[in-house]
N, C-alpha and C positions, 0 to 999 in steps of 0.2 A: 735174374738178370746176373751178369758175371761177375766175378768180385774181381778181377782183374779191369775192367773198365770204372772201377771207381776207387782204385788205385788202391784196392784192400789191400795186394803184395807188397807192393811198396812201402806203405802202414807197415805192417806188419813185421817187413826185414826192415828200416826205420829201427822200429822198438829193441827189436832182437841183437841192432849193432849198439843203439845206446847201454843196453843192459849188459852186455858181454863183456866179460873180464879182460879180452882181445880190443871191446874197441871202448866205452866211455866208463862202461863198469857201477853205472848208477842203476841207483834200486828201483825194481817195478812198483814200487811204492810212489815215486818221487813223479811217475808218468800220469800223467792224463791225456787224454785224447778225447777230443771235442770235436762230436758229432753232429751234422744235419737228422742222425736215427734211422740211418737204413736198417731195418730189422733184420735181417739176415745176417746181415755182416754186424751186426753188433752181439747175436749170439754166436756165429762163428769166430768171436774174436775173443770174445768171453772161454770157447772151448780153445782155443789156441795158445793165451798168451794171456798173463795176470796182471793186470792194469785198472787205474783207475780213468773212469767214462763218462764225460757230461754230454749230457744231450739236450733237445727240443724249445727253442725258440721258434714263435711262428711269423710270419713277414706276409704283406700285401697278396691278395690272388692265391694265395696256400688255402687249399681247401682244409689243412688241418689250423688247428686252433691251438692253442698255452691250455693245461686244465686248469681247475680252481684251484686258490692255494689250500682248500678243505679236500678238493681229491689228490692233491702231492702230496702233503702229510698222507693220506692216508695209504697211498702207494711207499711213501717212505717207512710208515709203518710195517708194511708188510715186507719189504727189503729188513728191516732190522731185527723182525720174530723169526728170520729165519736164520740170524748172524751175518747178516752181509753190512759192510757199513755203508750210512746210507748217510751224506750231509749237502744239503740246502744250500747252494750258490747265488748270492746274489748275481743276476743278469746284468752286464751292463753291456754299451754298445748298440743296443738295440734301437736306441734313440734315433741313430742316426743305419740303420739298417747294417750294421756289424755285430752281429752277437752270431754266438754259434750257428752256422746255417742258415746265416743270411746274405752273405759275400756273393752277390749275385747281384748282375747290373737291373737297372730299372725295366720293367717294360717298356717296349716302344725307344729304349735309351741308346 
């Protein structure tokens, strides 16, 4: 999948402008990219720039499902053991399909 087709380069450019001394001069630590979780782009983003990342909300008809709380905790521990900051955020908006990765039209609408 081409990064350009999923808005990767525009996202990266926006972050660079937000964090540049000649832009808004924001700290990278104050920026969180919330994504539906396109794995190749997540890996590339981690190589290109240091920011916070928020991922993984399921939606109807998706072949992907949210992991169990036990699996989430286990994954968090793997990250913490490798000295990554890994905070769990309470997902909001999933009841109206407006959580991260869910902003799409209803099937047949």
